[in-house]
Backbone as CSV, one residue per row, in Angstrom:
resi,resn,N_x,N_y,N_z,CA_x,CA_y,CA_z,C_x,C_y,C_z
1,UNK,-3.076,188.213,-141.083,-4.164,187.850,-140.269,-3.611,187.276,-139.012
2,UNK,-4.159,187.677,-137.865,-3.769,187.303,-136.541,-4.334,186.100,-136.019
3,UNK,-3.627,185.220,-135.327,-4.164,184.029,-134.712,-4.896,184.446,-133.441
4,UNK,-5.977,183.823,-133.145,-6.771,183.971,-131.891,-6.923,182.628,-131.257
5,UNK,-6.434,182.578,-130.041,-6.679,181.351,-129.178,-7.637,181.586,-128.091
6,UNK,-8.422,180.594,-127.860,-9.350,180.540,-126.782,-8.750,179.925,-125.583
7,UNK,-8.611,180.499,-124.450,-8.000,179.975,-123.194,-8.995,179.868,-122.181
8,UNK,-9.024,178.743,-121.544,-9.669,178.547,-120.265,-9.036,178.273,-119.036
9,UNK,-9.086,179.384,-118.202,-8.285,179.393,-117.068,-9.205,179.020,-115.688
10,UNK,-8.860,178.000,-114.958,-9.649,177.663,-113.873,-9.841,178.837,-112.938
11,UNK,-11.165,179.128,-112.706,-11.482,180.272,-111.819,-11.750,181.542,-112.505
12,UNK,-11.208,181.683,-113.797,-11.314,182.972,-114.595,-12.104,182.717,-115.767
13,UNK,-12.446,181.586,-116.086,-13.325,181.248,-117.261,-12.657,181.267,-118.625
14,UNK,-13.421,181.571,-119.692,-12.899,181.522,-121.019,-12.582,182.860,-121.482
15,UNK,-11.409,183.033,-122.195,-11.168,184.377,-122.817,-10.429,184.181,-124.133
16,UNK,-10.544,185.085,-124.973,-9.906,185.161,-126.191,-8.513,185.796,-126.029
17,UNK,-7.500,185.325,-126.735,-6.121,185.769,-126.584,-5.534,185.982,-128.021
18,UNK,-5.255,187.199,-128.464,-4.664,187.449,-129.735,-3.117,187.169,-129.679
19,UNK,-2.618,186.472,-130.617,-1.208,186.156,-130.638,-0.444,187.438,-131.014
20,UNK,0.628,187.663,-130.210,1.452,188.859,-130.467,2.754,188.434,-131.192
21,UNK,3.100,189.115,-132.174,4.348,188.840,-132.899,5.563,188.967,-132.003
22,UNK,6.625,188.137,-132.285,7.952,188.354,-131.480,8.445,189.715,-131.471
23,UNK,8.452,190.401,-132.602,8.909,191.837,-132.666,8.118,192.812,-131.814
24,UNK,6.795,192.545,-131.896,5.829,193.412,-131.157,6.036,193.284,-129.712
25,UNK,6.241,192.042,-129.225,6.403,191.668,-127.853,7.814,192.275,-127.329
26,UNK,8.769,192.033,-128.183,10.054,192.603,-127.763,10.019,194.242,-127.673
27,UNK,9.392,194.817,-128.614,9.231,196.305,-128.517,8.349,196.690,-127.251
28,UNK,7.350,195.878,-126.915,6.718,196.232,-125.621,7.444,196.048,-124.453
29,UNK,8.380,195.045,-124.476,9.339,194.891,-123.300,10.269,196.150,-123.181
30,UNK,10.710,196.550,-124.338,11.672,197.790,-124.335,10.869,198.970,-123.810
31,UNK,9.738,199.201,-124.306,9.059,200.559,-123.986,8.640,200.487,-122.561
32,UNK,8.367,199.290,-122.033,7.973,199.189,-120.620,9.127,199.182,-119.633
33,UNK,10.375,199.306,-120.195,11.553,199.329,-119.332,11.919,197.866,-118.721
34,UNK,11.558,196.822,-119.409,11.758,195.452,-118.885,13.011,194.826,-119.306
35,UNK,13.910,195.564,-120.026,15.154,194.996,-120.514,16.381,195.716,-119.831
36,UNK,17.209,194.936,-119.232,18.393,195.458,-118.482,19.615,194.718,-119.137
37,UNK,20.430,195.578,-119.893,21.580,195.113,-120.448,22.680,195.389,-119.347
38,UNK,23.317,194.313,-118.997,24.306,194.386,-117.948,25.728,194.551,-118.475
39,UNK,25.919,193.955,-119.652,27.281,194.036,-120.273,27.266,193.896,-121.729
40,UNK,27.992,194.776,-122.436,28.298,194.661,-123.770,29.756,194.786,-123.975
41,UNK,30.430,193.736,-124.509,31.876,193.816,-124.601,32.334,192.971,-125.817
42,UNK,32.475,193.667,-126.919,32.863,192.913,-128.237,31.702,192.052,-128.638
43,UNK,31.957,190.678,-128.641,30.998,189.705,-128.956,30.086,189.243,-127.865
44,UNK,30.347,189.809,-126.692,29.658,189.331,-125.454,28.555,190.216,-124.992
45,UNK,27.430,189.717,-124.716,26.434,190.462,-124.189,25.700,189.743,-123.053
46,UNK,25.442,190.381,-121.989,24.733,189.794,-120.848,23.637,190.734,-120.473
47,UNK,22.383,190.198,-120.498,21.189,190.990,-120.162,20.084,190.142,-119.342
48,UNK,19.195,190.855,-118.868,18.031,190.228,-118.167,16.834,190.971,-118.832
49,UNK,15.783,190.035,-119.122,14.465,190.534,-119.657,13.314,190.018,-118.665
50,UNK,12.578,190.969,-118.201,11.405,190.558,-117.502,10.226,190.354,-118.491
51,UNK,10.083,189.077,-118.745,8.974,188.609,-119.668,7.607,188.492,-119.083
52,UNK,6.651,187.996,-119.745,5.259,187.928,-119.132,5.147,186.823,-118.043
53,UNK,6.174,185.875,-118.142,6.051,184.635,-117.263,7.191,184.561,-116.384
54,UNK,8.056,185.581,-116.316,9.291,185.507,-115.486,10.422,186.354,-116.029
55,UNK,11.489,186.351,-115.293,12.750,187.111,-115.791,13.687,186.079,-116.329
56,UNK,14.232,186.479,-117.504,15.160,185.523,-118.218,16.424,186.113,-118.500
57,UNK,17.439,185.180,-118.505,18.809,185.664,-118.809,18.940,185.497,-120.225
58,UNK,19.567,186.515,-120.961,19.866,186.526,-122.402,21.345,186.846,-122.445
59,UNK,22.036,185.956,-123.299,23.491,186.015,-123.480,23.798,185.890,-125.005
60,UNK,24.858,186.591,-125.311,25.484,186.386,-126.629,26.904,186.229,-126.480
61,UNK,27.531,185.161,-127.095,28.941,184.975,-127.021,29.296,184.603,-128.547
62,UNK,30.646,184.275,-128.772,30.936,183.904,-130.130,30.181,182.691,-130.736
63,UNK,29.537,181.917,-129.863,28.639,180.822,-130.395,27.334,181.252,-130.804
64,UNK,26.810,182.483,-130.454,25.577,182.900,-130.774,24.682,183.413,-129.648
65,UNK,23.375,183.593,-129.892,22.525,184.088,-128.825,21.868,182.891,-128.054
66,UNK,21.592,183.120,-126.747,20.933,182.131,-125.896,20.030,182.830,-124.982
67,UNK,18.927,182.169,-124.553,17.973,182.715,-123.642,17.469,181.565,-122.677
68,UNK,17.275,181.832,-121.459,16.851,180.883,-120.457,15.480,180.600,-120.475
69,UNK,14.664,181.186,-121.379,13.243,180.987,-121.382,12.844,179.546,-121.960
70,UNK,11.587,179.140,-121.814,11.321,177.729,-122.356,10.921,177.804,-123.798
71,UNK,10.906,178.965,-124.522,10.593,178.932,-125.900,11.859,178.387,-126.689
72,UNK,11.611,177.482,-127.605,12.680,176.792,-128.313,12.547,177.062,-129.772
73,UNK,12.703,178.429,-130.249,12.757,178.765,-131.545,14.152,179.468,-131.746
74,UNK,14.522,179.610,-132.950,15.764,180.345,-133.213,15.896,181.679,-132.445
75,UNK,14.852,182.407,-132.361,14.852,183.704,-131.661,13.581,183.936,-130.953
76,UNK,13.570,184.092,-129.668,12.460,184.458,-128.878,12.373,185.945,-128.670
77,UNK,11.278,186.353,-128.175,11.135,187.881,-127.854,12.058,188.533,-126.960
78,UNK,12.602,187.686,-126.076,13.582,188.282,-125.055,14.966,188.499,-125.824
79,UNK,15.476,187.601,-126.673,16.645,187.847,-127.511,16.394,189.050,-128.503
80,UNK,15.218,189.105,-129.095,14.838,190.113,-130.087,15.042,191.501,-129.249
81,UNK,14.384,191.591,-128.070,14.482,192.866,-127.401,15.939,193.301,-127.087
82,UNK,16.754,192.361,-126.743,18.136,192.656,-126.454,18.894,193.093,-127.618
83,UNK,18.592,192.315,-128.836,19.186,192.688,-130.061,18.831,194.143,-130.527
84,UNK,17.542,194.479,-130.346,17.079,195.874,-130.672,17.889,196.818,-129.918
85,UNK,18.062,196.611,-128.669,18.896,197.637,-127.894,20.327,197.652,-128.253
86,UNK,21.053,196.565,-128.551,22.385,196.473,-128.845,22.575,197.071,-130.246
87,UNK,21.657,196.816,-131.168,21.744,197.414,-132.542,21.700,198.950,-132.431
88,UNK,20.765,199.413,-131.578,20.420,200.855,-131.548,21.774,201.520,-130.920
89,UNK,22.606,200.879,-130.216,23.845,201.493,-129.806,24.735,201.889,-130.785
90,UNK,24.571,201.359,-132.025,25.462,201.725,-133.164,25.457,203.169,-133.398
91,UNK,24.364,203.677,-133.418,24.157,205.142,-133.647,24.892,206.053,-132.748
92,UNK,25.138,205.545,-131.506,25.758,206.456,-130.487,27.161,206.092,-130.269
93,UNK,27.498,204.734,-130.336,28.813,204.370,-130.022,29.615,203.956,-131.204
94,UNK,29.062,203.575,-132.324,29.734,203.103,-133.460,30.084,201.591,-133.466
95,UNK,29.685,200.911,-132.278,29.964,199.522,-132.275,28.815,198.709,-131.629
96,UNK,28.767,197.416,-132.063,27.763,196.588,-131.544,28.360,195.314,-130.838
97,UNK,27.586,194.584,-130.260,28.013,193.354,-129.659,28.399,192.229,-130.682
98,UNK,27.968,192.432,-131.896,28.117,191.420,-132.913,29.257,191.810,-133.782
99,UNK,30.035,192.855,-133.591,31.185,193.173,-134.456,32.358,192.325,-134.003
């Protein structure tokens, strides 16, 4: 069951908004070409993701994943999008950023 929120925006009125899952949003960013992986080197990843509210820095280092967005969960849609891309490279290169 999907959650539905009612939003009231000044000048735009009231509208329904259906919550999108983190994975679905990450896939949408990927298919729209909104993910730019700048570097993958061993455990290091540096990327930019153009989200719905801005462009965010996504990084992975030996300490784990980090995103500059305001979402404070273990994994936001921006990190998920970059992880989907770096995992997909295994099929072509045989290595990932997390090896």
